[in-house]
Every structure is written in C-alpha cells, then in structure tokens.
N, C-alpha and C positions, 0 to 999 in steps of 0.2 A: 326824683325817686333816684336812688343810688342801685346801681347796677355794677356787676364784676366781668371781667374778661382777661384773658392772658394780653400781655404786650410786650415788647422789647422796649427799654426806657434806657435813653442814652443822657446822662448828664454831664456838663461841662461847665467849666468855668475859668477865668485870667489867672493866671500862677503870678500871684504879687501885683494882685491891681491896685491895692492900695497905696504901695509905694509909687506905681507909676503915677498915680492920682498926684500925692505928694510931690514929686519932683515935676510935672507939668501938667495940672488938670487938663487944662483946655485940649492939648495935646493929645492925654489918655483918652479920654472921652472923643474926641475926633477919630482917634486911629480905631476904638472899639465900634464905635459906628460903620467903619469903612468896612471891618471885619463879619459884621455882623449882615452888611449888606451884601456885601462882594463874594463871601466864603460859606459862612454857616447855614444862613436862609435858603442859597441856591442849592447847596448842597441836600438840606434836609429833603427841599421839592425833589431834587432829580431823583433820591432815592425812597420816593414814597412815603414821607414820615411827615408827621403834623409836631410843627413847634407850639407847644401848650402850655409853657409857661417862660416867663423871662423873670428873673432875679438880681437886679443891679449889672454886675458882670459874670452872671451864671444864666445858663438856660437848660430846660428841659425839653425833651422830644419824644415822642412814642412812634413806633415802625411794627410794622404787622411779622416781620419774621426778625431773628438775630444777626442773619446773614447780610439785609437790608442796613440793620443799625450799624453793625460792624463795617462795613464797605464804605458808610459814610464819615463814620468814625475816622479812618484812612485817610479820606480822602480832603477831610475839612484838615487834620494834621497835617497833612502833606502841602497844602495850598497856604495855609498859615503859616508854614515855616519859609516857605518863596516869599510870602509877602514882608517878611520882617528879615531875609536875607541881606540886605543891604546896613541894617543898623548894627549897633555895638550889642553885648549880649545883655549889658544892663538895661537897653533899651526895650528888647524884643516882646512883645506879647505872644505869651505862649498860653497854650489851653491844656490843662488835665482832663481827660475825659472818662468814666465810667459807664459800664452798659451792663445792664440784667433783664434776665426773662424770667415774670414773673406773674403772678394775680395782682390785678389793679381793682381799684374802685373808682367806677365812673360818675361823676355831679358834674352835670353841663358838659363843658367844655372840659374840666379839670379830672386831672387822674392822683389818686391819693391810694397809700397801704405801703405793704412792704416791698412789691415790687420797684416803687419810686424811692423808697429811701433807702434798699440796699445800692440799688444804681448809685446815688448820691453817698451814701459812704465810700463806694469804690472810685468815685473823682476823686474824694478827698485824698486817698493813698495812692493816685496814679503819680507818675514822675513827669516834669514839665514837659510837653510835646509828646506824652504818651498816652496809652489806653490800657484799662485796667478790665477784663469782664469777670464773670464769675463763672462758676464750672457750668451751669446749664447754658451760659453763649458759648462758652468754648465746646461742649460737647455737639452743639448745633452745629457750629461753623468749621471745627477744624478740617474735616475733609473737604469744603467748598470753597476755603481761601486761600491764596496761597501766601501765606505769612508762617512766620515763627512763635511759638509760644514759651513763654517762662513759667513754669508754674512757681509761684510763690507760696505754694501749702496753704492750710487751714490757716483763716486771721479773723481774731475776734474783730468784728467791728460794732462801732460805739449805738448801743440803743438797739442791737440786734441780737434774738434771742442766741441764735445758733452760730457758732465759726462760719464761717463762709472761704470756701475754697476758690482763692484769686489766681488770675494769669494774665500776664502781662504781655501786651504783643509787642514783639522784639522790632525794633526799626519801624515803629508804625508811620514815620512820615516816606518812611523810601519803600514799604512795600509795596507789593503788586497784586492786583483782585484777578483772578481767573474767572472769566466769564462762563457762566454755566453751559454757553451753545457750544464753546471749544471742548466740551467732555465728548470723548469719541464715542460713536453709537456700538454697542455690545452686538455680535450677530444674534439672529433667531434662534432658539434650537428648534431640533424638529419637530418635536410635538407641540402643542399649544402650551403657551406660556403665562402665567399671570404672576403678578404681584398684589398683596394686599396692604395698602397703605395706614397708617395710625388712625383710627377713627377720630375726628373733630368732637372735643368735648365740648358742646353749645350749652353747658348748664352755666359756667361761670366758677364751679365750683370745684374745687382742686382735686377735692377726696374721690371726685368721680374719675381721675385720669386713670385709677387702677382698674376701674370698672370696664371704659374701654379700651385700655391695652388688652385686657385679659381676655375681652372679646375677640380682638384682633389675632391674639396669640391662637385662641380655639379654633378659628376660622383657617388659618394658614396651617394647623397641624392636621385640621380634617380634609384638605383639601389634597394636603400631602400624599395622604392614602391613596389617592388616585393615581394609579400607575401611568394613565395617560395623559397627565398633566406634570409639567416643569413650572414648581412653586418656587419662588424665589424666598431666601429664608429672611426670620425675621432682624436678624442681625442687619441686613442690608436695607430692607423697606422701612425700618424705624430711623433712617438716618435722616427722614424726612419729618419726622415729626416735630411738629409747631412750624411748619414752615409753609409757605404759600406756595405752591405745585403749577407747572405744566404738566399737563398728563402726557404730551407727546414726548418732552423732555424728560420725564421720568422712564417712560416706557425704553426711551434709547439709553439712558444710564445703565439701565437694568436688563436692558435683552428681552423685554416681553413684549408679547401681543395685545394682553388685557391688563387693566387695572381696576382692581375693589376697591371704593372709596365711602364712605361713611360717616355717621356722624351720631352723637351719643345727647341726649337732652333731657333732664331731670328737672320735675316737679311735685314738690311735695315728696310723696312716695311712692310715685309713678316714676314711668322712665321710657322714652321713646327713643327706640334706634332707626336709623334710615340706612339702605346701602342702594349704591348703583355698582353694573360693571359696564365700563367703558371697551370699546376697543380702539387703541392709541392712534393707532393709524388713521382713522375716519373720524374721531372722537364720537362716535354713534354710542347711544345708551342702550345696550344690550339687554338689560335686566334693572329694574328698580322696586323696592317695596319699603315698608316702614314695619316695627314692629313696637305692639305698647304692653306694657306690662308693670308689675309693681315689684319694689325691692325687698320684700320678704324673702324671697328665694332666688337671692342674686345669683347663685351657681346655675339654678332649674333654667333661669331665664336666658342664661350666657348660651347653655344646652341647646334648647328651644331656639332660638335666634340661628346659633351656628348648624343647627340641623336643616332648618328652614333655608340658610344663604346656599350653603353647601349644596343642597337639592335642586335648587334653583340654576346656580352657575354650573353645573356639570350639563345638563340639557343644552343651555344657551350658550357655552361654547363649544359642544358637537356640533349645532345647528350654524355657528359663525363659520367653523372651519368647514363646512359642506359649503356655505355659501362662497366661501373665499375660494375654493378649490373651483367651483362651478364657474369662477370668472377667468380662470386661467385660459390660456389659448388652446383651441381643441387639436390642432396640428395638422397636417397636409390630407390631401382626399384621399391618398392612398392608403396612408396610414388607419385613416376612419373606417375604409372599406376594409381591411385586415381585421381591426378590431370587432366590426358586426358579423363577421365571417367565423369569427370564433366563438361571438355570442349565441350565433344562429346551434352551433353544435353543442353548446353547454346546454341549451334548453332544451335539447333532445335526449330522449333515453340514454342515460349515463352508461358508455361501456368506455374501454380501455383505448380502444380505436379514436372515437370521438373527443375524449378528453385530450389526447396526445396532438391529433390535427387541429383542435382548439388552441392550445396551447402553442402550437407552431405559428396558428395565425397571430396571437398576441406577440409572441416575438419579434414577427416579421413587422409587425405595427412599430415597436419600440428601435426595430435597425432601422426603417424608414425614416422615422421622424422619433429622437429619444427623449424630446420637450414636449411628447403628445400627452396631453392629459385628457381622458375620455370623462364625460358626464357622469358625476357621482351617482345620481339615479339610476344611470344604465348599468353599473359595473354588476355584473353577475355575481351573485352570492352561489358560493357552492361550498 
C-alpha cells in the first residue's frame, strides 16, 4: 500500500567519480567504502536520519526535519574535506549535496515523488563540497543554524514543473551549527502566556496544509482578544512548522508558560482535529479534545473548533494560574497574622473605618514579608 508523508530528503553523490574510477578503480572503490563507513553512515545515524537508497556513488537519506538534514550535510562535508586534506585536488573525493522538504510517497522502505526528485536535482547543481537547498528548507533553518546562504534565485530544474528558488550554503565545510540548547530563555511576562504551534497535517495531503494553518491563525486571533493573555504572534510560532520540537525548549525560546499543539487528519470528506494544551514547565496536559466534521463547510468547521478551543483554554489557563500561585511560599507567621486580621475586618459590615484598618493590616503584611503570597481561595473579594 502506498502512503504519503512530509520528509526532508538529502541527496548526494561523489563529484567526478567516473574520472576517479578510470584513474584507479581499486583505490576509488576503497576510498568510497571508507567514506560511507566512517563519515556518511555515522552522521546520518547521529542526526536521526535513515539511509533508504544507495546508487553506485550516490545515496538518498530521509530526515524528520530540515534542521537535522542540513546539520547532517554540513557535518558530512566537513569530515569528508578533512579526510581528503592530505590528497592533491585531482585525487580528492568530494560530495555534492541537495536537500528539499516535501511530500513523498512511501512504498515499503523506499521513498518516491517530487520530494525526492527535487532533492536529487538540487544535488546536481550543487558546487563540489557544497550544499544546495530549496526555499522550503531555507525558510525552516535560517534562524536555527549559524551559516550564511547565497540566494541563487529561481532555477528551472530538469523534469520539475515549476522553477525552484535555490540557496547555497556558504562555506558548508566550515560552518558551525548553533545548538538549540544554547538559545537564551526569554523572561516570562507578568500575565499568562501561550504559544499556538502549527498543527501537524496527518493526512499526507499537502492540500490540507492551508486548512491546518488557517485553523491555527484563527485560534491565535481569538486568543489575542483576551486581555488577560499574552499570545505569541503567528510569525514567531510558525518558525517551528514542520519541525520536531521539544515543548520546554519552545517555551524557553518564546518566553511562554503554555503551549497549544494539535493535528489535522482528513479521510474522504471528513476531517478530525485534535488539540492539547500543555504547561511547559511540567509537561502536564491541562486540556485535550478532538473534533470531527465534514469538509463541505470548511470555514464553519474552523469557526466551531476555534470557538470550542478558546472556550476550553481560557478557564484551564485560569485554573493553572491559580494552582501555580497557591504553590508559592505563604510567608512568615507575622505576615500571615496581619493578613487574616485585615480579612476579618473586610468581612464585617463595610464602613470607611473598617476598610482603612483592613488596608493597614494588608500593608503591614507586605512590609513584614514582601514575598508573602496568601492562598488565592482566601483572598477577600471586595
């Protein structure tokens, strides 16, 4: 059975391999074997990739994200250059690499389709020792990897229907990769903060990307109407589109306490949308639900899901904030005593004198212990 999925495809081959074989067949075969064993295969495994096809001096590998594919390509080119540093230029075994993110067809262990074909064409126009990537790859990695890109413009690739905007990684053999863990954490705002990540398209149908993205945009817009929430803008949260993310790392990088993620799955004329709200600090799921409907009224379904998600999120965020506040230290015994004295006055018949005395007790509590946090359930409502 043939299925579809999105994947980052890395295509590579040896530059001038026929010439190397003609000059010394045994030496070329031996060096290619060493290159695969010592450089190519270990780096693919290290970056969580899968080598799914080998064709003579070329190979194809699949990765779950563009970041993994590009960092793997950089590592391969760097180590291949180091391995050949003692040889004359005419004897060096250099690689060309092309990378594209796109829809692929899956048959057993093999992958086919435009996602693979475009990566292979990009490899064909890459410079010796270089890496060429499509616009789709560039947009996903440009803020995540410390390399420079040369924009080659739109190029008509053989047997590809539309021109592809191509970027070459400048100095691919010497570039350094910025680890995500080194990204400094942004400070949390004073009010509850949330980021809505791009929903994952589980259908394998690229046409459903617009529906998933539109769903997220509607939810972000609706959440932004709540003045009590700090909502991350679409441009920031969509930098994680198509990537395998760590929720805690996303929260650190965006400066949020809560993250909403979800997925969209289409089958025939029906669609299923799932969503889950996560507290980043603990990884706890505060809310999760799924919604089923048909595609005859796409916008109506989007409105329905958005309304229900927003209605569910707001009280869950409020409850989580109360629980978080109740976990804070209560303060010294003297501060607690002053607080309850003020509370007793508030609960009496309201007079100017009682209110003034209560306010003084509350101020005394703050002066005794500035970090005092009374239990939220016991704060008087006036």
